[in-house]
N, C-alpha and C positions, 0 to 999 in steps of 0.2 A: 276764060280769058276775056270775052266780050263784056261780061258783067263787071269784071275788075276794071276794064277800061272805062265803062260807064260810070262807075263810082269815082274813078280818078278825075274824069271830066267834071262831074258834079262838084267835087272838092275844088277843082280849078275854077269853076264858075263862081264859087263863093267869094273869090278875091279878084277875079279877072272877068273881062267881057268874053263870053263864049256864045257863039251863034246858037240860038235855041234849036235850030234844025239839027245840029250835031247831037244834042241830047236826045231828040226824038228819033233820029236815025239809029243811034246806038241802042236805045231801048227797044225799038222794033226789031233790030238785028238780033239782039240777045233773046227776045221772045221767039223769033223764028228758029234760031239754033236750038233752043230748049225744046220746041215742038218737034223739030226734026229728030232730036235725040230720043224723045218719047216714042215717036213713030218707029225709029230703028229698033228700039228695045221691044216694042210691041210685035214687030215683024219677026224678031228673033226669039220671041217667047219669054223674054226677060220680064219678071214681075215688077210692078211699080213699087218704089219705096215710098210709103206714106210720109207726108210732111208732118212733123211734130213741132208746133210752135214752142219757142223758149229753149230749144235744144242747140 
């Protein structure tokens, strides 16, 4: 959800004035949520899914 919001704000920023701090905040928040999800999976013993470019 956060990455989707980040992409929407980037698209909005292309045609409108958006405070750069909003983009930074959303980017950092999405990074944090991603890291927390990885940590939760690690603690539960869920194997990582390798990232495959172009997929």
